[in-house]
N, CA, C, O and the ligand as a Tripos MOL2 file, in Angstrom:
@<TRIPOS>MOLECULE
protein
  277   275    70     0     0
PROTEIN
NO_CHARGES

@<TRIPOS>ATOM
      1 N         -25.1990    8.9590   -2.3750 N.3       1 MET1
      2 CA        -26.0290    7.7510   -2.3700 C.3       1 MET1
      3 C         -27.4910    8.1500   -2.2330 C.2       1 MET1
      4 O         -27.8410    8.9870   -1.4000 O.2       1 MET1
      5 N         -28.3100    7.5660   -3.0270 N.am      2 SER2
      6 CA        -29.7250    7.9040   -2.9870 C.3       2 SER2
      7 C         -30.5630    6.6440   -2.8740 C.2       2 SER2
      8 O         -30.3860    5.6910   -3.6330 O.2       2 SER2
      9 N         -31.4600    6.6520   -1.9340 N.am      3 LEU3
     10 CA        -32.3280    5.5050   -1.7260 C.3       3 LEU3
     11 C         -33.7700    5.9650   -1.7600 C.2       3 LEU3
     12 O         -34.0760    7.1240   -1.4780 O.2       3 LEU3
     13 N         -34.6300    5.0650   -2.1010 N.am      4 SER4
     14 CA        -36.0430    5.3940   -2.0560 C.3       4 SER4
     15 C         -36.7290    4.5850   -0.9670 C.2       4 SER4
     16 O         -36.6160    3.3600   -0.9170 O.2       4 SER4
     17 N         -37.4310    5.2810   -0.1090 N.am      5 PHE5
     18 CA        -38.1700    4.6310    0.9640 C.3       5 PHE5
     19 C         -39.6720    4.7100    0.7000 C.2       5 PHE5
     20 O         -40.4850    4.4900    1.5970 O.2       5 PHE5
     21 N         -40.0230    5.0270   -0.5360 N.am      6 LEU6
     22 CA        -41.4350    5.2530   -0.8080 C.3       6 LEU6
     23 C         -42.2020    3.9400   -0.8040 C.2       6 LEU6
     24 O         -41.7540    2.9500   -1.3810 O.2       6 LEU6
     25 N         -43.3340    3.9350   -0.1640 N.am      7 PRO7
     26 CA        -44.1720    2.7340   -0.2080 C.3       7 PRO7
     27 C         -44.7620    2.5730   -1.6050 C.2       7 PRO7
     28 O         -44.8470    3.5330   -2.3720 O.2       7 PRO7
     29 N         -45.1580    1.3800   -1.9130 N.am      8 GLU8
     30 CA        -45.6360    1.1150   -3.2650 C.3       8 GLU8
     31 C         -46.9400    1.8360   -3.5780 C.2       8 GLU8
     32 O         -47.1660    2.2570   -4.7120 O.2       8 GLU8
     33 N         -47.7790    1.9740   -2.5920 N.am      9 ASP9
     34 CA        -49.0910    2.5300   -2.8990 C.3       9 ASP9
     35 C         -49.1620    4.0530   -2.7120 C.2       9 ASP9
     36 O         -49.9090    4.7290   -3.4190 O.2       9 ASP9
     37 N         -48.3870    4.5900   -1.7620 N.am     10 MET10
     38 CA        -48.3980    6.0190   -1.4670 C.3      10 MET10
     39 C         -49.7660    6.5270   -1.0210 C.2      10 MET10
     40 O         -50.0690    7.7120   -1.1570 O.2      10 MET10
     41 N         -50.5810    5.6360   -0.4930 N.am     11 ASN11
     42 CA        -51.8720    6.0820    0.0360 C.3      11 ASN11
     43 C         -51.7380    6.4360    1.5150 C.2      11 ASN11
     44 O         -52.4120    5.8640    2.3710 O.2      11 ASN11
     45 N         -50.8560    7.3890    1.7930 N.am     12 TRP12
     46 CA        -50.6010    7.7570    3.1720 C.3      12 TRP12
     47 C         -51.1050    9.1660    3.4270 C.2      12 TRP12
     48 O         -50.9870   10.0500    2.5790 O.2      12 TRP12
     49 N         -51.6670    9.3590    4.6060 N.am     13 LEU13
     50 CA        -52.1390   10.6780    4.9900 C.3      13 LEU13
     51 C         -51.3530   11.1560    6.2030 C.2      13 LEU13
     52 O         -50.9790   10.3590    7.0630 O.2      13 LEU13
     53 N         -51.1050   12.4590    6.2670 N.am     14 CYS14
     54 CA        -50.5070   13.0340    7.4620 C.3      14 CYS14
     55 C         -51.5120   12.9050    8.6020 C.2      14 CYS14
     56 O         -52.6880   13.2320    8.4480 O.2      14 CYS14
     57 N         -51.0370   12.4300    9.7330 N.am     15 GLU15
     58 CA        -51.9540   12.1910   10.8390 C.3      15 GLU15
     59 C         -52.5660   13.4750   11.3750 C.2      15 GLU15
     60 O         -53.7070   13.4710   11.8380 O.2      15 GLU15
     61 N         -51.8230   14.5740   11.3170 N.am     16 SER16
     62 CA        -52.3660   15.8200   11.8600 C.3      16 SER16
     63 C         -53.1380   16.6340   10.8320 C.2      16 SER16
     64 O         -54.1550   17.2410   11.1650 O.2      16 SER16
     65 N         -52.6650   16.6560    9.5700 N.am     17 CYS17
     66 CA        -53.3110   17.5230    8.5700 C.3      17 CYS17
     67 C         -54.3200   16.7930    7.6940 C.2      17 CYS17
     68 O         -55.1420   17.4270    7.0340 O.2      17 CYS17
     69 N         -54.2660   15.4770    7.6850 N.am     18 ARG18
     70 CA        -55.1260   14.7060    6.7800 C.3      18 ARG18
     71 C         -54.8500   15.0640    5.3270 C.2      18 ARG18
     72 O         -55.7480   15.0290    4.4860 O.2      18 ARG18
     73 N         -53.6120   15.4030    5.0430 N.am     19 GLN19
     74 CA        -53.2010   15.6870    3.6710 C.3      19 GLN19
     75 C         -52.4800   14.4660    3.1220 C.2      19 GLN19
     76 O         -51.7460   13.8010    3.8530 O.2      19 GLN19
     77 N         -52.6800   14.1640    1.8410 N.am     20 PRO20
     78 CA        -51.9120   13.0640    1.2500 C.3      20 PRO20
     79 C         -50.4310   13.4130    1.2080 C.2      20 PRO20
     80 O         -50.0560   14.5190    0.8200 O.2      20 PRO20
     81 N         -49.6050   12.4760    1.6040 N.am     21 LEU21
     82 CA        -48.1650   12.7100    1.6110 C.3      21 LEU21
     83 C         -47.6080   12.6380    0.1980 C.2      21 LEU21
     84 O         -48.0970   11.8910   -0.6490 O.2      21 LEU21
     85 N         -46.5690   13.4380   -0.0310 N.am     22 GLN22
     86 CA        -45.9390   13.4470   -1.3440 C.3      22 GLN22
     87 C         -44.4630   13.1190   -1.1900 C.2      22 GLN22
     88 O         -43.8460   13.4650   -0.1840 O.2      22 GLN22
     89 N         -43.8890   12.4390   -2.2070 N.am     23 PRO23
     90 CA        -42.4800   12.0790   -2.1020 C.3      23 PRO23
     91 C         -41.5780   13.3020   -2.1260 C.2      23 PRO23
     92 O         -41.7980   14.2420   -2.8880 O.2      23 PRO23
     93 N         -40.5720   13.2710   -1.2870 N.am     24 GLY24
     94 CA        -39.6310   14.3730   -1.2630 C.3      24 GLY24
     95 C         -38.2970   13.9190   -0.7150 C.2      24 GLY24
     96 O         -38.2340   12.9560    0.0500 O.2      24 GLY24
     97 N         -37.2190   14.6040   -1.1000 N.am     25 PRO25
     98 CA        -35.8970   14.2210   -0.6100 C.3      25 PRO25
     99 C         -35.6970   14.6430    0.8400 C.2      25 PRO25
    100 O         -36.0080   15.7730    1.2160 O.2      25 PRO25
    101 N         -35.1830   13.7370    1.6380 N.am     26 VAL26
    102 CA        -34.9550   13.9900    3.0510 C.3      26 VAL26
    103 C         -33.5460   13.5190    3.4020 C.2      26 VAL26
    104 O         -33.1120   12.4550    2.9600 O.2      26 VAL26
    105 N         -32.8410   14.3120    4.1920 N.am     27 GLU27
    106 CA        -31.5080   13.9020    4.6230 C.3      27 GLU27
    107 C         -31.6100   13.0460    5.8690 C.2      27 GLU27
    108 O         -32.2250   13.4340    6.8630 O.2      27 GLU27
    109 N         -31.0020   11.8850    5.7990 N.am     28 LEU28
    110 CA        -30.9420   10.9920    6.9490 C.3      28 LEU28
    111 C         -29.5110   10.9210    7.4410 C.2      28 LEU28
    112 O         -28.5860   10.7550    6.6460 O.2      28 LEU28
    113 N         -29.3240   11.0440    8.7250 N.am     29 HIS29
    114 CA        -27.9910   10.9080    9.3030 C.3      29 HIS29
    115 C         -27.9060    9.5470    9.9720 C.2      29 HIS29
    116 O         -28.6980    9.2180   10.8560 O.2      29 HIS29
    117 N         -26.9490    8.7780    9.5420 N.am     30 TYR30
    118 CA        -26.8510    7.4200   10.0490 C.3      30 TYR30
    119 C         -25.4000    6.9780   10.0170 C.2      30 TYR30
    120 O         -24.7320    7.0940    8.9900 O.2      30 TYR30
    121 N         -24.9220    6.4800   11.1210 N.am     31 LEU31
    122 CA        -23.5540    5.9790   11.2300 C.3      31 LEU31
    123 C         -22.5270    6.9990   10.7590 C.2      31 LEU31
    124 O         -21.5350    6.6420   10.1250 O.2      31 LEU31
    125 N         -22.7660    8.2590   11.0680 N.am     32 GLY32
    126 CA        -21.8110    9.3030   10.7150 C.3      32 GLY32
    127 C         -21.8430    9.7060    9.2570 C.2      32 GLY32
    128 O         -21.0360   10.5300    8.8260 O.2      32 GLY32
    129 N         -22.7620    9.1380    8.4870 N.am     33 SER33
    130 CA        -22.8880    9.5050    7.0840 C.3      33 SER33
    131 C         -24.2460   10.1490    6.8530 C.2      33 SER33
    132 O         -25.1880    9.9450    7.6190 O.2      33 SER33
    133 N         -24.3260   10.9220    5.7910 N.am     34 VAL34
    134 CA        -25.5990   11.5440    5.4380 C.3      34 VAL34
    135 C         -26.0910   10.9430    4.1400 C.2      34 VAL34
    136 O         -25.3800   10.9200    3.1350 O.2      34 VAL34
    137 N         -27.3010   10.4640    4.1760 N.am     35 PHE35
    138 CA        -27.9090    9.8860    2.9820 C.3      35 PHE35
    139 C         -29.1020   10.7450    2.5880 C.2      35 PHE35
    140 O         -29.8600   11.2080    3.4400 O.2      35 PHE35
    141 N         -29.2530   10.9470    1.2950 N.am     36 THR36
    142 CA        -30.4750   11.5870    0.8100 C.3      36 THR36
    143 C         -31.4090   10.5000    0.3160 C.2      36 THR36
    144 O         -31.0930    9.7360   -0.5960 O.2      36 THR36
    145 N         -32.5550   10.4590    0.9430 N.am     37 VAL37
    146 CA        -33.5160    9.4210    0.5970 C.3      37 VAL37
    147 C         -34.8490   10.0690    0.2460 C.2      37 VAL37
    148 O         -35.1440   11.1850    0.6740 O.2      37 VAL37
    149 N         -35.6320    9.3680   -0.5250 N.am     38 GLU38
    150 CA        -36.9790    9.8360   -0.8170 C.3      38 GLU38
    151 C         -37.9270    9.2450    0.2070 C.2      38 GLU38
    152 O         -37.9900    8.0310    0.3970 O.2      38 GLU38
    153 N         -38.6590   10.1280    0.8610 N.am     39 LEU39
    154 CA        -39.6270    9.6900    1.8580 C.3      39 LEU39
    155 C         -40.9360   10.4230    1.6330 C.2      39 LEU39
    156 O         -40.9620   11.4990    1.0350 O.2      39 LEU39
    157 N         -42.0210    9.8350    2.1150 N.am     40 PRO40
    158 CA        -43.3040   10.5380    2.0350 C.3      40 PRO40
    159 C         -43.3060   11.7270    2.9980 C.2      40 PRO40
    160 O         -43.0890   11.5670    4.2000 O.2      40 PRO40
    161 N         -43.5540   12.9230    2.4510 N.am     41 VAL41
    162 CA        -43.5430   14.1440    3.2500 C.3      41 VAL41
    163 C         -44.9060   14.8160    3.1460 C.2      41 VAL41
    164 O         -45.5250   14.8310    2.0810 O.2      41 VAL41
    165 N         -45.3660   15.3720    4.2660 N.am     42 CYS42
    166 CA        -46.6100   16.1250    4.2430 C.3      42 CYS42
    167 C         -46.3670   17.4880    3.6090 C.2      42 CYS42
    168 O         -45.4910   18.2240    4.0630 O.2      42 CYS42
    169 N         -47.1260   17.8460    2.5630 N.am     43 PRO43
    170 CA        -46.9230   19.1340    1.8990 C.3      43 PRO43
    171 C         -47.3530   20.3050    2.7800 C.2      43 PRO43
    172 O         -46.9880   21.4500    2.5150 O.2      43 PRO43
    173 N         -48.1160   20.0230    3.8100 N.am     44 SER44
    174 CA        -48.6440   21.0930    4.6480 C.3      44 SER44
    175 C         -47.7220   21.4090    5.8220 C.2      44 SER44
    176 O         -47.3880   22.5740    6.0360 O.2      44 SER44
    177 N         -47.3040   20.4000    6.5890 N.am     45 CYS45
    178 CA        -46.4980   20.6570    7.7830 C.3      45 CYS45
    179 C         -45.0720   20.1210    7.6400 C.2      45 CYS45
    180 O         -44.2790   20.2140    8.5770 O.2      45 CYS45
    181 N         -44.7470   19.5650    6.4770 N.am     46 SER46
    182 CA        -43.3930   19.0680    6.1890 C.3      46 SER46
    183 C         -42.9780   17.9190    7.0940 C.2      46 SER46
    184 O         -41.7960   17.5920    7.1990 O.2      46 SER46
    185 N         -43.9450   17.3220    7.7350 N.am     47 ARG47
    186 CA        -43.6350   16.1740    8.5480 C.3      47 ARG47
    187 C         -43.2550   14.9840    7.6440 C.2      47 ARG47
    188 O         -43.8750   14.7540    6.6060 O.2      47 ARG47
    189 N         -42.2530   14.2610    8.0530 N.am     48 VAL48
    190 CA        -41.7660   13.1360    7.2520 C.3      48 VAL48
    191 C         -42.2700   11.8420    7.8410 C.2      48 VAL48
    192 O         -42.1870   11.6150    9.0480 O.2      48 VAL48
    193 N         -42.7850   11.0100    6.9880 N.am     49 LEU49
    194 CA        -43.2100    9.6900    7.4440 C.3      49 LEU49
    195 C         -42.0810    8.7040    7.2130 C.2      49 LEU49
    196 O         -41.6530    8.4950    6.0780 O.2      49 LEU49
    197 N         -41.6080    8.1110    8.2630 N.am     50 ILE50
    198 CA        -40.6350    7.0330    8.1310 C.3      50 ILE50
    199 C         -41.2790    5.7560    8.6350 C.2      50 ILE50
    200 O         -41.6270    5.6240    9.8080 O.2      50 ILE50
    201 N         -41.4240    4.8360    7.7230 N.am     51 MET51
    202 CA        -41.9750    3.5620    8.1350 C.3      51 MET51
    203 C         -40.8530    2.7590    8.7730 C.2      51 MET51
    204 O         -39.8920    2.3650    8.1120 O.2      51 MET51
    205 N         -40.9940    2.5310   10.0450 N.am     52 GLU52
    206 CA        -39.8680    2.0120   10.8010 C.3      52 GLU52
    207 C         -39.3570    0.6860   10.2670 C.2      52 GLU52
    208 O         -38.1490    0.4850   10.1480 O.2      52 GLU52
    209 N         -40.2600   -0.2050    9.9510 N.am     53 GLU53
    210 CA        -39.8120   -1.5080    9.4490 C.3      53 GLU53
    211 C         -39.0220   -1.3540    8.1660 C.2      53 GLU53
    212 O         -37.9540   -1.9420    7.9940 O.2      53 GLU53
    213 N         -39.5710   -0.5480    7.2710 N.am     54 LEU54
    214 CA        -38.9270   -0.3300    5.9840 C.3      54 LEU54
    215 C         -37.5820    0.3520    6.1800 C.2      54 LEU54
    216 O         -36.5750   -0.0630    5.6060 O.2      54 LEU54
    217 N         -37.5720    1.3910    6.9860 N.am     55 ALA55
    218 CA        -36.3420    2.1360    7.2060 C.3      55 ALA55
    219 C         -35.2810    1.2550    7.8460 C.2      55 ALA55
    220 O         -34.1130    1.3120    7.4610 O.2      55 ALA55
    221 N         -35.6700    0.4520    8.8040 N.am     56 CYS56
    222 CA        -34.7010   -0.4230    9.4670 C.3      56 CYS56
    223 C         -34.1340   -1.4330    8.4800 C.2      56 CYS56
    224 O         -32.9310   -1.6920    8.4740 O.2      56 CYS56
    225 N         -34.9880   -1.9960    7.6560 N.am     57 GLY57
    226 CA        -34.5240   -2.9610    6.6680 C.3      57 GLY57
    227 C         -33.5470   -2.3320    5.7010 C.2      57 GLY57
    228 O         -32.5060   -2.9100    5.3910 O.2      57 GLY57
    229 N         -33.8850   -1.1430    5.2240 N.am     58 ARG58
    230 CA        -33.0200   -0.4650    4.2770 C.3      58 ARG58
    231 C         -31.7130   -0.0430    4.9230 C.2      58 ARG58
    232 O         -30.6520   -0.0970    4.3010 O.2      58 ARG58
    233 N         -31.7990    0.3770    6.1710 N.am     59 MET59
    234 CA        -30.5900    0.8280    6.8390 C.3      59 MET59
    235 C         -29.6260   -0.3330    7.0420 C.2      59 MET59
    236 O         -28.4090   -0.1490    7.0150 O.2      59 MET59
    237 N         -30.1690   -1.5230    7.2450 N.am     60 LEU60
    238 CA        -29.2890   -2.6920    7.3390 C.3      60 LEU60
    239 C         -28.5750   -2.9220    6.0130 C.2      60 LEU60
    240 O         -27.3920   -3.2620    5.9840 O.2      60 LEU60
    241 N         -29.3080   -2.7320    4.9140 N.am     61 GLU61
    242 CA        -28.6820   -2.8570    3.5960 C.3      61 GLU61
    243 C         -27.5760   -1.8330    3.4250 C.2      61 GLU61
    244 O         -26.4920   -2.1460    2.9320 O.2      61 GLU61
    245 N         -27.8650   -0.5950    3.8420 N.am     62 VAL62
    246 CA        -26.8730    0.4740    3.7240 C.3      62 VAL62
    247 C         -25.6400    0.1400    4.5510 C.2      62 VAL62
    248 O         -24.5050    0.3350    4.1160 O.2      62 VAL62
    249 N         -25.8880   -0.3660    5.7480 N.am     63 GLU63
    250 CA        -24.7950   -0.7160    6.6360 C.3      63 GLU63
    251 C         -23.8990   -1.7600    5.9780 C.2      63 GLU63
    252 O         -22.6730   -1.6770    6.0400 O.2      63 GLU63
    253 N         -24.5340   -2.7380    5.3510 N.am     64 GLN64
    254 CA        -23.7470   -3.7860    4.6960 C.3      64 GLN64
    255 C         -22.9700   -3.2230    3.5220 C.2      64 GLN64
    256 O         -21.8320   -3.6240    3.2810 O.2      64 GLN64
    257 N         -23.5720   -2.2990    2.7910 N.am     65 LEU65
    258 CA        -22.8780   -1.6640    1.6680 C.3      65 LEU65
    259 C         -21.6380   -0.9390    2.1660 C.2      65 LEU65
    260 O         -20.5720   -1.0040    1.5540 O.2      65 LEU65
    261 N         -21.7980   -0.2430    3.2950 N.am     66 LEU66
    262 CA        -20.6730    0.5110    3.8380 C.3      66 LEU66
    263 C         -19.5690   -0.4320    4.2970 C.2      66 LEU66
    264 O         -18.3830   -0.1570    4.1130 O.2      66 LEU66
    265 N         -19.9700   -1.5350    4.8890 N.am     67 GLU67
    266 CA        -18.9740   -2.4650    5.4010 C.3      67 GLU67
    267 C         -18.2110   -3.1640    4.2810 C.2      67 GLU67
    268 O         -17.0580   -3.5610    4.4520 O.2      67 GLU67
    269 N         -18.8690   -3.3090    3.1370 N.am     68 ASP68
    270 CA        -18.2220   -3.9830    2.0230 C.3      68 ASP68
    271 C         -17.0790   -3.1690    1.4340 C.2      68 ASP68
    272 O         -16.1840   -3.7110    0.7850 O.2      68 ASP68
    273 N         -17.1220   -1.8430    1.6710 N.am     69 LYS69
    274 CA        -16.1160   -0.9930    1.0170 C.3      69 LYS69
    275 C         -14.7820   -0.9870    1.7640 C.2      69 LYS69
    276 O         -13.8390   -0.3200    1.3390 O.2      69 LYS69
    277 ZN        -49.1030   17.4650    7.9850 Zn       70 ZN70
@<TRIPOS>BOND
     1     1     2 1
     2     2     3 1
     3     3     4 2
     4     3     5 am
     5     5     6 1
     6     6     7 1
     7     7     8 2
     8     7     9 am
     9     9    10 1
    10    10    11 1
    11    11    12 2
    12    11    13 am
    13    13    14 1
    14    14    15 1
    15    15    16 2
    16    15    17 am
    17    17    18 1
    18    18    19 1
    19    19    20 2
    20    19    21 am
    21    21    22 1
    22    22    23 1
    23    23    24 2
    24    23    25 am
    25    25    26 1
    26    26    27 1
    27    27    28 2
    28    27    29 am
    29    29    30 1
    30    30    31 1
    31    31    32 2
    32    31    33 am
    33    33    34 1
    34    34    35 1
    35    35    36 2
    36    35    37 am
    37    37    38 1
    38    38    39 1
    39    39    40 2
    40    39    41 am
    41    41    42 1
    42    42    43 1
    43    43    44 2
    44    43    45 am
    45    45    46 1
    46    46    47 1
    47    47    48 2
    48    47    49 am
    49    49    50 1
    50    50    51 1
    51    51    52 2
    52    51    53 am
    53    53    54 1
    54    54    55 1
    55    55    56 2
    56    55    57 am
    57    57    58 1
    58    58    59 1
    59    59    60 2
    60    59    61 am
    61    61    62 1
    62    62    63 1
    63    63    64 2
    64    63    65 am
    65    65    66 1
    66    66    67 1
    67    67    68 2
    68    67    69 am
    69    69    70 1
    70    70    71 1
    71    71    72 2
    72    71    73 am
    73    73    74 1
    74    74    75 1
    75    75    76 2
    76    75    77 am
    77    77    78 1
    78    78    79 1
    79    79    80 2
    80    79    81 am
    81    81    82 1
    82    82    83 1
    83    83    84 2
    84    83    85 am
    85    85    86 1
    86    86    87 1
    87    87    88 2
    88    87    89 am
    89    89    90 1
    90    90    91 1
    91    91    92 2
    92    91    93 am
    93    93    94 1
    94    94    95 1
    95    95    96 2
    96    95    97 am
    97    97    98 1
    98    98    99 1
    99    99   100 2
   100    99   101 am
   101   101   102 1
   102   102   103 1
   103   103   104 2
   104   103   105 am
   105   105   106 1
   106   106   107 1
   107   107   108 2
   108   107   109 am
   109   109   110 1
   110   110   111 1
   111   111   112 2
   112   111   113 am
   113   113   114 1
   114   114   115 1
   115   115   116 2
   116   115   117 am
   117   117   118 1
   118   118   119 1
   119   119   120 2
   120   119   121 am
   121   121   122 1
   122   122   123 1
   123   123   124 2
   124   123   125 am
   125   125   126 1
   126   126   127 1
   127   127   128 2
   128   127   129 am
   129   129   130 1
   130   130   131 1
   131   131   132 2
   132   131   133 am
   133   133   134 1
   134   134   135 1
   135   135   136 2
   136   135   137 am
   137   137   138 1
   138   138   139 1
   139   139   140 2
   140   139   141 am
   141   141   142 1
   142   142   143 1
   143   143   144 2
   144   143   145 am
   145   145   146 1
   146   146   147 1
   147   147   148 2
   148   147   149 am
   149   149   150 1
   150   150   151 1
   151   151   152 2
   152   151   153 am
   153   153   154 1
   154   154   155 1
   155   155   156 2
   156   155   157 am
   157   157   158 1
   158   158   159 1
   159   159   160 2
   160   159   161 am
   161   161   162 1
   162   162   163 1
   163   163   164 2
   164   163   165 am
   165   165   166 1
   166   166   167 1
   167   167   168 2
   168   167   169 am
   169   169   170 1
   170   170   171 1
   171   171   172 2
   172   171   173 am
   173   173   174 1
   174   174   175 1
   175   175   176 2
   176   175   177 am
   177   177   178 1
   178   178   179 1
   179   179   180 2
   180   179   181 am
   181   181   182 1
   182   182   183 1
   183   183   184 2
   184   183   185 am
   185   185   186 1
   186   186   187 1
   187   187   188 2
   188   187   189 am
   189   189   190 1
   190   190   191 1
   191   191   192 2
   192   191   193 am
   193   193   194 1
   194   194   195 1
   195   195   196 2
   196   195   197 am
   197   197   198 1
   198   198   199 1
   199   199   200 2
   200   199   201 am
   201   201   202 1
   202   202   203 1
   203   203   204 2
   204   203   205 am
   205   205   206 1
   206   206   207 1
   207   207   208 2
   208   207   209 am
   209   209   210 1
   210   210   211 1
   211   211   212 2
   212   211   213 am
   213   213   214 1
   214   214   215 1
   215   215   216 2
   216   215   217 am
   217   217   218 1
   218   218   219 1
   219   219   220 2
   220   219   221 am
   221   221   222 1
   222   222   223 1
   223   223   224 2
   224   223   225 am
   225   225   226 1
   226   226   227 1
   227   227   228 2
   228   227   229 am
   229   229   230 1
   230   230   231 1
   231   231   232 2
   232   231   233 am
   233   233   234 1
   234   234   235 1
   235   235   236 2
   236   235   237 am
   237   237   238 1
   238   238   239 1
   239   239   240 2
   240   239   241 am
   241   241   242 1
   242   242   243 1
   243   243   244 2
   244   243   245 am
   245   245   246 1
   246   246   247 1
   247   247   248 2
   248   247   249 am
   249   249   250 1
   250   250   251 1
   251   251   252 2
   252   251   253 am
   253   253   254 1
   254   254   255 1
   255   255   256 2
   256   255   257 am
   257   257   258 1
   258   258   259 1
   259   259   260 2
   260   259   261 am
   261   261   262 1
   262   262   263 1
   263   263   264 2
   264   263   265 am
   265   265   266 1
   266   266   267 1
   267   267   268 2
   268   267   269 am
   269   269   270 1
   270   270   271 1
   271   271   272 2
   272   271   273 am
   273   273   274 1
   274   274   275 1
   275   275   276 2
@<TRIPOS>SUBSTRUCTURE
     1 MET1         2 RESIDUE 1 A MET
     2 SER2         6 RESIDUE 1 A SER
     3 LEU3        10 RESIDUE 1 A LEU
     4 SER4        14 RESIDUE 1 A SER
     5 PHE5        18 RESIDUE 1 A PHE
     6 LEU6        22 RESIDUE 1 A LEU
     7 PRO7        26 RESIDUE 1 A PRO
     8 GLU8        30 RESIDUE 1 A GLU
     9 ASP9        34 RESIDUE 1 A ASP
    10 MET10       38 RESIDUE 1 A MET
    11 ASN11       42 RESIDUE 1 A ASN
    12 TRP12       46 RESIDUE 1 A TRP
    13 LEU13       50 RESIDUE 1 A LEU
    14 CYS14       54 RESIDUE 1 A CYS
    15 GLU15       58 RESIDUE 1 A GLU
    16 SER16       62 RESIDUE 1 A SER
    17 CYS17       66 RESIDUE 1 A CYS
    18 ARG18       70 RESIDUE 1 A ARG
    19 GLN19       74 RESIDUE 1 A GLN
    20 PRO20       78 RESIDUE 1 A PRO
    21 LEU21       82 RESIDUE 1 A LEU
    22 GLN22       86 RESIDUE 1 A GLN
    23 PRO23       90 RESIDUE 1 A PRO
    24 GLY24       94 RESIDUE 1 A GLY
    25 PRO25       98 RESIDUE 1 A PRO
    26 VAL26      102 RESIDUE 1 A VAL
    27 GLU27      106 RESIDUE 1 A GLU
    28 LEU28      110 RESIDUE 1 A LEU
    29 HIS29      114 RESIDUE 1 A HIS
    30 TYR30      118 RESIDUE 1 A TYR
    31 LEU31      122 RESIDUE 1 A LEU
    32 GLY32      126 RESIDUE 1 A GLY
    33 SER33      130 RESIDUE 1 A SER
    34 VAL34      134 RESIDUE 1 A VAL
    35 PHE35      138 RESIDUE 1 A PHE
    36 THR36      142 RESIDUE 1 A THR
    37 VAL37      146 RESIDUE 1 A VAL
    38 GLU38      150 RESIDUE 1 A GLU
    39 LEU39      154 RESIDUE 1 A LEU
    40 PRO40      158 RESIDUE 1 A PRO
    41 VAL41      162 RESIDUE 1 A VAL
    42 CYS42      166 RESIDUE 1 A CYS
    43 PRO43      170 RESIDUE 1 A PRO
    44 SER44      174 RESIDUE 1 A SER
    45 CYS45      178 RESIDUE 1 A CYS
    46 SER46      182 RESIDUE 1 A SER
    47 ARG47      186 RESIDUE 1 A ARG
    48 VAL48      190 RESIDUE 1 A VAL
    49 LEU49      194 RESIDUE 1 A LEU
    50 ILE50      198 RESIDUE 1 A ILE
    51 MET51      202 RESIDUE 1 A MET
    52 GLU52      206 RESIDUE 1 A GLU
    53 GLU53      210 RESIDUE 1 A GLU
    54 LEU54      214 RESIDUE 1 A LEU
    55 ALA55      218 RESIDUE 1 A ALA
    56 CYS56      222 RESIDUE 1 A CYS
    57 GLY57      226 RESIDUE 1 A GLY
    58 ARG58      230 RESIDUE 1 A ARG
    59 MET59      234 RESIDUE 1 A MET
    60 LEU60      238 RESIDUE 1 A LEU
    61 GLU61      242 RESIDUE 1 A GLU
    62 VAL62      246 RESIDUE 1 A VAL
    63 GLU63      250 RESIDUE 1 A GLU
    64 GLN64      254 RESIDUE 1 A GLN
    65 LEU65      258 RESIDUE 1 A LEU
    66 LEU66      262 RESIDUE 1 A LEU
    67 GLU67      266 RESIDUE 1 A GLU
    68 ASP68      270 RESIDUE 1 A ASP
    69 LYS69      274 RESIDUE 1 A LYS
    70 ZN70       277 GROUP 0 **** ****
């Protein structure tokens, strides 16, 4: 399963490096499953930006998908 968590504008900077974040695949562990999602990642320190509101909303969708099966 692949989800995209990328914001529409992608005008995000790493708080520590001041580098523009770039989309990259990140493994998320949730409810005993592993999802590969695209998230904004800092090319310098590999820090991943997870926008909590967005991630929570998407995770609820994922949860519902899992429950439907
Ligand atoms: Zn950084």
